[in-house]
C-alpha positions in Angstrom: 0.0 0.0 0.0 1.3 3.5 -0.9 1.7 6.4 1.5 -0.1 9.6 0.6 0.5 12.9 2.4 -2.2 15.5 2.7 -1.3 19.1 3.7 -4.1 21.3 5.2 -3.9 25.0 5.9 -6.0 25.1 9.0 -6.3 23.0 12.2 -10.0 22.5 11.5 -9.3 21.0 8.1 -6.5 18.8 9.4 -8.5 17.6 12.4 -11.4 16.7 10.1 -9.1 14.7 7.8 -7.3 13.0 10.7 -10.7 12.0 12.1 -11.3 10.1 8.9 -8.2 8.0 9.5 -4.5 8.1 9.1 -1.5 9.4 11.0 -0.5 12.9 11.8 2.9 14.2 10.7 4.5 16.9 12.9 8.2 16.5 13.2 8.2 12.9 11.9 10.9 11.6 14.2 8.9 8.5 15.1 6.4 8.4 12.3 8.9 8.5 9.5 10.9 5.6 11.0 7.7 3.6 10.8 7.1 4.7 7.2 10.7 3.7 6.2 10.3 0.3 7.9 7.0 -0.3 6.1 5.1 -0.4 9.4 3.1 2.8 8.5 1.2 3.0 5.3 -1.8 4.8 3.9 -2.8 8.3 4.7 -0.6 10.9 6.4 -2.1 14.3 7.4 -0.2 17.5 8.2 -1.1 21.1 8.7 0.6 24.5 8.1 -1.6 26.3 10.7 0.6 28.6 12.8 -1.6 27.9 15.8 0.4 24.6 16.2 3.6 26.5 16.9 5.0 28.8 19.5 5.3 29.4 23.2 3.2 31.9 25.1 3.0 32.9 28.7 -0.4 32.2 30.3 -0.6 33.6 33.8 0.9 30.8 35.8 2.3 28.8 33.0 3.0 28.4 29.3 0.9 27.5 26.3 3.1 25.4 24.0 1.9 24.6 20.5 1.9 20.9 19.7 4.2 21.6 16.6 6.8 23.4 18.7 10.1 21.5 18.5 12.5 20.7 21.4 15.0 23.1 19.8 12.4 25.9 20.1 11.8 24.9 23.8 15.6 25.3 24.3 15.6 28.7 22.6 12.8 30.1 24.8 13.7 31.9 28.1 10.1 31.4 29.2 10.6 27.7 29.0 13.9 27.6 30.9 12.4 25.1 33.5 11.9 22.6 30.6 15.4 23.0 29.1 17.1 20.1 30.9 14.3 17.7 29.6 14.3 19.1 26.1 18.1 18.9 26.0 18.0 15.2 26.9 15.9 14.4 23.8 18.1 12.9 21.1 20.8 14.9 19.4 20.7 18.3 17.8 19.1 17.0 14.6 16.3 15.1 16.5 15.7 18.2 18.7 15.3 20.3 15.6 12.4 18.0 14.4 10.9 16.4 17.5 7.7 18.1 18.6 5.9 18.5 21.9 2.7 16.9 20.4 4.6 14.0 18.9 6.3 13.2 22.2 2.8 12.6 23.7 2.3 9.6 21.4 5.9 8.3 21.7 6.0 4.9 23.3 8.8 3.1 25.0 11.8 5.1 26.0 10.9 8.0 23.7 8.4 9.9 25.9 10.7 11.8 28.2 9.1 15.1 27.5 5.6 13.7 28.1 6.8 12.3 31.4 8.0 15.8 32.4 4.6 17.3 31.4 2.9 14.6 33.5 5.1 15.5 36.5 4.2 19.2 36.1 0.4 18.6 35.7 0.0 19.9 32.2 -3.2 19.9 30.2 -3.6 19.0 26.5 -5.9 20.9 24.2 -7.3 19.2 21.1 -8.2 21.1 17.9 -11.9 21.8 17.9 -12.3 21.4 21.7 -13.1 25.1 22.2 -9.9 25.5 24.2 -11.1 23.0 26.9 -8.1 21.1 28.2 -7.7 17.4 29.2 -5.4 16.6 32.1 -2.3 15.0 30.8 -2.7 12.0 33.0 -6.2 11.3 31.5 -4.8 12.0 28.0 -1.8 9.6 28.4 -3.9 6.9 30.0 -6.4 7.0 27.0 -4.0 8.2 24.2 -5.0 5.4 21.9 -8.5 6.9 22.1 -7.1 10.3 20.9 -5.0 8.8 18.1 -7.4 10.3 15.5 -7.6 13.7 17.2 -5.2 16.6 16.5 -3.4 17.9 19.5 -3.3 21.7 19.3 -1.3 22.7 22.3 -0.2 21.8 25.8 -0.5 24.2 28.8 2.3 23.7 31.3 2.1 25.2 34.8 5.4 26.8 36.0 6.9 25.0 39.0 6.0 26.8 42.3 9.6 27.0 43.3 11.1 29.5 40.7 14.5 27.7 41.2 13.0 24.3 40.6 14.3 22.4 37.6 14.4 18.9 36.2 17.6 17.2 37.0 19.4 16.5 33.6 20.2 13.0 34.8 16.7 12.1 35.8 14.0 14.0 33.8 11.3 12.7 36.1 12.9 14.2 39.2 11.7 17.7 40.0 14.1 19.2 42.4 15.3 22.6 43.8 18.4 24.2 42.5 21.4 22.5 44.1 24.0 25.3 43.4 
């Protein structure tokens, strides 16, 4: 079976297409490996909508577009508390492609960023949900149910302790600054 790629201009169009079946292509670090191995075939959906990108402060946290890459997380001062986790994801080439949304669907030892979002109590917003967030623990528990939904963004609360950071050797361990 051949692979076809559909590019949609808006989140709404892409979400509708994805709801009809297929896989979503963001950065492609996991999906393209499956395509190259012949494990993923059929329809691939992607979107150019700028709403999928970017990092914006939201009162007590950050709204991070699902298409935001680990490299963009590392370049953001606002996301400094996430830098150690983003830096632990692959090498520079992977970080330039790997997206926040894609990491939510990464199984095995590829979901380090999702684990950090879980530890911080993030919420996931799906395209077409009217901005209503789903707790990350509910989302991760039921992520197969959301496989045909388009993740628009993740809202991440800032740690209460402004000096708190993820230990680079243990992305799951939120700890105070040890300097």
